[in-house]
C-alpha positions in Angstrom: -19.7 40.8 -70.3 -16.3 40.9 -68.6 -14.9 37.7 -67.4 -13.9 37.4 -63.8 -10.3 36.4 -63.2 -10.4 33.4 -60.9 -7.3 32.0 -59.3 -7.0 28.3 -59.1 -7.8 27.1 -55.6 -4.9 25.4 -53.8 -5.3 21.7 -53.4 -5.1 20.7 -49.7 -3.8 17.4 -48.7 -3.7 15.9 -45.2 -0.5 16.8 -43.4 1.9 13.9 -43.2 3.8 13.8 -40.0 7.5 13.6 -40.4 8.9 10.1 -39.9 9.7 9.3 -36.3 13.4 9.4 -35.7 14.8 6.3 -34.2 16.4 6.9 -30.8 20.1 7.7 -30.9 22.3 5.0 -29.5 23.6 5.3 -25.9 26.5 3.5 -24.3 27.7 2.5 -20.8 31.1 1.4 -19.7 31.6 -0.6 -16.5 35.1 -0.8 -15.1 34.9 -3.6 -12.6 37.4 -5.6 -10.6 37.8 -8.4 -13.1 36.8 -7.0 -16.4 35.9 -3.8 -18.4 32.7 -4.0 -20.3 30.9 -1.9 -23.0 27.3 -2.0 -23.9 25.7 0.0 -26.8 21.9 0.1 -27.0 19.1 2.2 -28.2 15.6 2.8 -26.8 13.2 5.5 -25.8 12.1 6.5 -22.3 9.2 4.1 -22.7 9.6 0.6 -24.0 12.4 -1.9 -24.1 16.0 -1.2 -24.8 17.5 -2.9 -27.8 21.1 -4.2 -27.5 23.3 -3.2 -30.4 26.7 -4.4 -29.2 28.3 -5.8 -26.0 32.1 -6.1 -25.5 34.2 -7.3 -22.6 37.9 -7.3 -21.9 39.4 -9.2 -19.0 41.5 -6.7 -17.2 42.2 -7.5 -13.5 42.1 -4.1 -12.0 41.1 -5.6 -8.6 44.2 -7.9 -8.5 46.5 -4.9 -8.4 44.4 -2.8 -6.0 43.6 -5.5 -3.5 47.2 -6.8 -3.4 49.3 -3.6 -3.7 46.8 -0.8 -3.1 47.5 0.8 -6.5 47.1 0.1 -10.2 50.3 -1.2 -11.8 51.7 0.2 -15.1 50.9 -3.0 -17.1 47.3 -3.0 -15.9 46.8 0.7 -16.6 48.2 0.2 -20.2 45.9 -2.8 -20.8 42.9 -0.7 -19.6 43.8 2.2 -21.8 44.0 0.0 -24.9 40.7 -1.6 -24.1 39.0 1.7 -23.6 40.5 3.0 -26.9 38.8 0.1 -28.6 35.6 0.9 -26.8 35.7 4.5 -27.9 36.1 3.5 -31.6 33.0 1.3 -31.3 31.0 4.1 -29.7 32.1 6.5 -32.4 31.1 4.0 -35.1 27.5 4.0 -33.7 27.5 7.7 -33.3 27.1 7.6 -29.5 26.9 11.0 -27.9 25.3 10.2 -24.6 27.2 7.7 -22.4 28.1 7.0 -18.8 31.3 5.4 -17.8 31.7 4.2 -14.2 34.4 2.6 -12.1 33.8 0.6 -8.9 35.8 -0.6 -5.9 39.0 -1.6 -7.8 39.5 2.0 -8.9 37.8 3.6 -6.0 40.3 2.1 -3.5 43.5 2.6 -5.7 45.9 5.1 -4.3 46.7 6.4 -7.8 43.0 6.5 -9.0 43.2 10.3 -9.8 46.2 9.9 -12.0 44.7 6.8 -13.7 41.4 8.6 -14.5 43.3 11.6 -15.9 45.2 9.3 -18.2 42.0 7.7 -19.4 40.5 11.1 -20.1 43.5 12.4 -22.1 44.0 9.2 -24.1 40.4 8.2 -24.8 38.3 11.3 -24.2 36.1 9.3 -21.8 35.1 10.9 -18.5 34.9 8.1 -16.0 32.9 8.5 -12.8 33.9 6.6 -9.7 30.7 5.5 -8.0 30.3 4.2 -4.4 28.5 1.2 -3.2 25.2 3.0 -2.7 25.0 3.9 -6.4 26.0 0.4 -7.4 23.1 -0.9 -5.3 20.7 1.6 -6.8 21.6 0.8 -10.4 21.6 -2.9 -9.8 18.1 -2.7 -8.2 16.8 -0.8 -11.3 17.9 -3.7 -13.5 16.4 -6.3 -11.2 13.1 -4.5 -10.9 12.9 -4.3 -14.7 13.7 -8.0 -15.1 11.4 -9.2 -12.3 8.4 -7.0 -12.8 5.4 -8.6 -11.0 7.5 -11.6 -9.9 6.8 -13.1 -6.5 10.3 -12.3 -5.3 9.4 -8.6 -5.6 5.7 -8.7 -4.9 5.4 -11.3 -2.1 7.2 -10.7 1.2 10.8 -9.7 1.9 13.7 -10.4 -0.4 17.5 -10.3 -0.1 19.2 -9.0 -3.3 22.9 -10.1 -3.4 25.7 -9.6 -5.9 29.2 -10.9 -5.0 31.5 -8.9 -7.3 35.2 -9.0 -7.6 35.8 -6.2 -5.0 32.8 -6.2 -2.8 29.4 -7.6 -2.1 26.4 -5.3 -2.8 23.4 -6.3 -0.7 19.9 -4.8 -0.5 17.0 -5.9 1.7 13.7 -5.4 -0.2 10.3 -5.1 1.4 7.5 -5.7 -1.1 10.0 -4.7 -3.8 11.2 -1.5 -2.2 14.7 -1.2 -0.8 14.8 -0.5 2.9 18.4 -1.5 3.8 21.5 -1.6 1.6 25.2 -1.9 2.1 28.5 -2.7 0.5 30.7 -5.3 2.3 34.3 -6.7 1.9 33.2 -10.0 0.4 34.5 -9.5 -3.1 35.8 -12.8 -4.7 39.0 -11.3 -6.0 39.6 -9.4 -2.8 39.2 -12.6 -0.7 41.3 -14.6 -3.1 44.1 -12.0 -3.0 44.0 -12.0 0.8 45.2 -15.6 0.6 47.8 -14.8 -2.1 50.7 -15.7 0.2 49.0 -18.7 1.8 51.3 -21.7 1.9 49.0 -24.2 3.7 46.7 -26.8 2.3 43.6 -26.1 0.2 41.4 -27.3 3.0 43.0 -24.8 5.5 42.7 -22.0 3.1 39.0 -22.8 2.6 38.5 -22.7 6.3 40.1 -19.3 6.5 37.7 -18.0 3.8 34.7 -19.5 5.6 35.8 -17.8 8.8 36.2 -14.4 7.1 32.8 -14.7 5.4 31.1 -15.7 8.6 32.5 -12.7 10.4 31.3 -10.3 7.7 27.9 -11.9 7.6 27.7 -11.4 11.4 28.1 -7.7 10.7 25.4 -7.7 8.0 23.0 -9.5 10.3 23.2 -6.6 12.7 22.2 -4.2 10.0 19.6 -6.2 8.1 16.9 -8.6 9.2 18.3 -11.4 7.1 16.0 -14.0 8.8 12.9 -12.2 7.5 13.9 -12.7 3.8 11.6 -15.2 2.1 13.3 -14.8 -1.2 16.9 -14.5 -2.3 17.8 -12.9 -5.6 21.4 -13.5 -6.6 23.4 -11.8 -9.4 26.8 -12.3 -10.8 28.7 -14.7 -13.1 29.6 -17.2 -10.4 26.0 -17.8 -9.3 24.9 -18.0 -12.9 27.5 -20.7 -13.4 26.1 -22.6 -10.4 22.6 -22.2 -11.8 23.7 -23.7 -15.1 25.4 -26.7 -13.4 22.4 -27.3 -11.1 19.6 -26.8 -13.6 21.3 -27.7 -16.9 20.1 -26.1 -20.1 16.9 -24.2 -19.7 14.5 -23.1 -22.5 15.2 -19.7 -23.9 13.8 -17.0 -21.7 13.1 -19.2 -18.7 14.2 -17.7 -15.4 16.8 -19.8 -13.5 15.4 -20.7 -10.0 17.1 -23.5 -8.0 16.4 -25.0 -4.6 18.3 -24.0 -1.5 19.4 -27.5 -0.7 20.6 -28.2 -4.2 22.8 -25.1 -4.1 24.3 -26.0 -0.8 25.1 -29.5 -2.1 26.7 -28.0 -5.2 28.9 -25.6 -3.2 30.0 -28.4 -0.9 31.1 -30.4 -3.9 32.9 -27.5 -5.5 34.9 -26.3 -2.5 36.8 -29.6 -2.5 38.5 -28.8 -5.8 41.6 -26.6 -6.0 42.0 -24.2 -8.9 43.7 -26.6 -11.3 40.9 -29.2 -10.7 38.2 -26.6 -11.3 39.8 -25.6 -14.6 40.0 -29.2 -15.7 36.6 -30.3 -14.5 34.5 -27.4 -15.6 36.6 -26.1 -18.5 36.9 -22.7 -16.8 39.3 -19.9 -17.6 41.9 -19.5 -14.8 40.5 -16.1 -13.9 37.0 -17.5 -13.3 38.3 -20.5 -11.4 40.1 -18.2 -9.0 37.0 -16.4 -7.9 34.4 -19.3 -8.0 34.9 -20.8 -4.6 35.1 -17.5 -2.6 32.0 -16.2 -4.3 29.9 -19.4 -3.8 30.9 -19.7 -0.2 29.7 -16.1 0.4 26.4 -16.8 -1.4 25.9 -19.9 0.6 26.6 -18.2 4.0 24.1 -15.5 3.2 21.5 -17.9 1.9 21.5 -20.0 5.1 20.8 -16.9 7.1 17.5 -16.3 5.4 14.2 -18.1 5.4 14.3 -18.6 1.6 14.0 -22.1 0.1 14.8 -21.1 -3.4 17.2 -18.7 -5.2 16.2 -16.6 -8.2 19.0 -15.7 -10.7 17.8 -13.0 -13.1 20.0 -12.0 -16.0 20.5 -8.5 -14.7 23.6 -6.4 -14.1 25.0 -3.0 -13.2 25.3 -2.3 -16.9 21.6 -2.9 -17.4 20.8 -0.5 -14.6 23.2 2.1 -16.1 21.4 1.9 -19.4 17.9 2.2 -17.8 19.1 5.2 -15.7 20.7 6.9 -18.7 17.5 6.7 -20.8 14.8 7.2 -18.1 16.3 9.0 -15.1 15.1 12.4 -16.2 11.5 11.3 -16.6 9.0 12.3 -13.9 8.3 8.7 -13.0 12.0 8.0 -12.6 12.5 10.9 -10.3 9.5 10.0 -8.2 10.7 6.3 -8.0 14.1 7.4 -6.7 12.4 9.6 -4.1 10.3 6.7 -2.8 13.3 4.4 -2.6 15.4 6.9 -0.8 12.7 7.8 1.7 11.8 4.2 2.3 15.5 3.5 3.2 15.7 6.6 5.4 12.5 5.6 7.3 14.1 2.2 8.0 17.1 4.0 9.6 14.6 6.1 11.6 12.8 3.0 12.9 16.2 1.4 13.9 16.8 4.4 16.1 13.2 4.6 17.3 12.4 8.0 15.9 9.2 9.9 16.5 7.7 9.1 13.1 4.7 11.5 13.1 7.0 14.4 14.1 9.7 13.5 11.6 7.3 13.2 8.7 5.6 16.5 9.7 8.9 18.3 9.8 9.9 16.7 6.5 6.6 17.9 4.9 7.0 21.5 6.3 10.7 21.5 5.1 9.8 20.7 1.5 7.0 23.3 1.6 9.4 25.9 2.7 11.9 24.8 0.1 9.3 25.1 -2.6 8.2 28.5 -1.4 11.8 29.8 -1.4 12.9 28.3 -4.8 13.6 31.7 -6.3 15.7 32.6 -3.3 17.9 29.5 -2.8 18.5 28.4 -6.4 18.9 24.7 -5.3 17.9 21.6 -7.3 15.3 18.9 -6.7 18.2 16.7 -5.6 18.8 19.1 -2.7 15.1 19.0 -1.9 15.4 15.3 -1.5 18.5 15.7 0.8 16.5 18.2 2.9 13.6 15.7 3.2 15.9 12.9 4.4 17.7 15.2 6.9 14.3 16.3 8.2 13.2 12.7 8.6 16.3 11.8 10.6 17.1 15.0 12.4 16.2 13.6 15.8 17.6 10.1 15.7 20.4 11.2 18.0 17.9 10.9 20.8 18.6 7.2 20.7 22.0 7.9 22.1 21.3 10.8 24.4 18.7 13.6 24.5 21.4 16.0 25.5 23.3 17.1 22.4 21.2 14.8 20.3 21.8 17.0 17.2 25.5 16.0 17.3 24.6 12.4 17.8 22.2 12.6 14.8 25.1 13.9 12.7 27.4 11.0 13.3 24.7 8.4 13.2 23.6 9.6 9.7 27.2 10.0 8.5 27.9 6.4 9.5 24.8 5.0 7.7 24.0 4.1 4.1 20.8 5.2 2.5 19.8 3.6 -0.7 20.3 5.9 -3.7 22.4 8.5 -1.9 26.2 8.8 -2.3 28.6 9.2 0.6 29.1 12.9 -0.3 25.4 13.4 -0.2 25.1 11.6 3.1 27.7 14.0 4.5 25.5 16.9 3.5 22.4 15.3 5.0 24.3 14.6 8.3 25.4 18.2 8.5 21.9 19.6 7.7 20.4 17.4 10.5 23.2 18.5 12.9 22.2 22.2 12.5 18.5 21.7 13.1 19.0 23.3 16.6 21.6 25.0 18.7 24.8 26.2 17.0 24.8 27.2 13.3 27.6 26.1 10.9 31.0 27.3 11.9 34.6 27.0 10.6 35.5 25.3 13.9 33.2 22.4 13.0 35.3 19.8 11.2 32.5 17.7 9.6 31.2 20.9 8.1 34.5 22.2 6.9 35.5 19.0 5.1 32.6 19.7 2.7 33.6 21.6 -0.5 32.4 25.1 -0.9 29.3 24.3 -3.0 28.2 21.7 -0.4 28.7 24.1 2.5 26.6 26.8 0.8 23.8 24.2 0.2 24.1 23.0 3.8 23.7 26.6 5.1 20.5 27.1 3.1 19.0 23.7 3.9 19.8 23.8 7.6 18.2 27.3 7.8 15.0 25.9 6.3 15.1 22.8 8.6 15.5 24.9 11.7 12.4 26.8 10.9 10.4 23.7 9.9 11.4 21.9 13.1 10.3 25.0 15.2 6.9 24.8 13.6 6.3 21.4 15.3 8.0 22.4 18.5 5.6 20.5 20.7 5.4 17.4 18.4 1.6 17.8 17.9 1.6 18.4 14.2 -0.7 21.5 14.5 0.7 23.3 11.5 -0.9 22.0 8.3 0.3 24.4 5.6 2.3 27.6 5.2 3.3 30.3 2.7 6.1 32.8 2.5 4.7 36.3 1.5 7.1 39.1 0.6 6.3 42.4 2.3 8.5 45.5 2.3 11.8 43.7 1.6 11.0 41.2 4.4 9.0 37.9 4.6 5.8 37.1 6.3 5.3 33.4 7.3 1.6 32.7 6.9 0.7 29.6 8.8 -2.4 27.5 8.5 -3.1 25.2 11.4 -5.3 23.9 14.1 -5.5 24.9 17.8 -3.4 27.4 19.7 -0.2 28.2 17.6 1.5 30.3 20.3 4.2 27.8 20.9 4.9 27.5 17.1 5.0 31.3 16.7 7.5 31.8 19.5 9.7 28.9 18.4 9.6 30.0 14.7 10.6 33.6 15.4 13.4 32.4 17.7 14.8 30.0 15.1 14.3 32.3 12.1 17.6 34.2 12.9 19.7 31.8 10.8 17.2 32.1 7.9 17.6 35.8 8.1 21.4 35.5 8.1 21.5 33.2 5.1 18.8 34.9 2.9 19.0 38.4 4.2 15.3 38.8 4.9 13.6 39.3 8.3 10.7 37.0 9.1 7.4 37.8 10.8 4.7 35.3 11.7 1.0 35.5 10.8 -1.7 33.0 11.4 -3.9 32.2 8.4 -7.0 30.0 8.1 -7.6 28.0 11.2 -8.7 24.4 11.0 -10.7 22.5 13.6 -8.4 20.7 16.1 -9.0 17.0 15.9 
């Protein structure tokens, strides 16, 4: 009997997943007014970040800028040497992703462009100059991470303050969400340099500082409801020093929180010392002694304007925010968080100028629906979508000044405002988009439009064409249009509208305002009523 040839059966073993790769280190570089700092860390989008190395070099960029308006040769060379060392550390860890930023000391220097070019050529680092709005956003990210579920963010309104070397970054938080933010000339190095040539007594110099701080805080009070703040969250080395002196050594991990009156008494005692006495009494480096009194006076003036009876001092910084943003900003949750923060701040501006909130929100909703329907045509990003949404929310705030020509008033009111999370360049785009929601379209004779770069002008054209149509669909401010679709037909577009009630006014206004959409996108638009909903 013939034997069957049988092949050995393969032995199957459970598949072993490949070992999880540890996250690759990332790095941030913070070029501030008094020091340059590097942080190297690793961490995934979810979970904590693990610090690998932190380095600081005391380079007084602000001293040059705030005294002479430019960075001197010696300061530039010291900066380059520090950054060369930072680059070697980054290379040692195999850092590929990084973000290097510079703040007011570089932002305001007349030779900033030449300086940044030298940094790039000598170290290979691309340094981004960020404005106050971005500083506020990044700092807020760090504070929110440190104070998750803390009463300062969960219970009532809070004032978030950091007195830096060049400026004070201040945000007003309502239930943890930023609704007002701004950057103000209360930097400790800036204030100290303004008294650089002072020949009078220490007491007279202190009075000058107090007067200057009081005047700036008066301006802040007009922009933020300081009296409503029940909590004060203070950041920065100077206030951390004060917390250490008031509270003494705390157990590891305990959050420093001190009483309002204790802080005021401490500041009153410190301002009586001149710099030499501060160095001797507190064993401070000269650079820290120079900035201590101006910074503490600013914190005190802001604190007494609030209803807070305590000050919370979390260990959070711009660098922490940079790291979090670098690791998590491209996650869906991070994008949606930013949107909420930006729109909350924009709505606060709308309320200040008594906007028609239901109309504004309806136009914003219709604008983003049109944006999404036309994605394949306009080729713009989700960031542009957010700028359109903000412009739609604020397009009518010019009515606060005058109904006639209110689109022009909207333009300059928005351009002069700060919205949490948006840069000045982005605010200029928003202001132009809002300006063109009615009447004239963008023109070379319009200076605010022409100062935009080419890419920003193209985006403004597309976004304002969309906003004009969205605004027309709520022409009578009754929010009758509930949804819409753009349907291609024979090289043209049909605007299918779902709504409630008589849509004659919306049809006529939409067809009248669609001319600019046709000019920008090259398609004619017709109007068709879709499913009708019952009128409330």
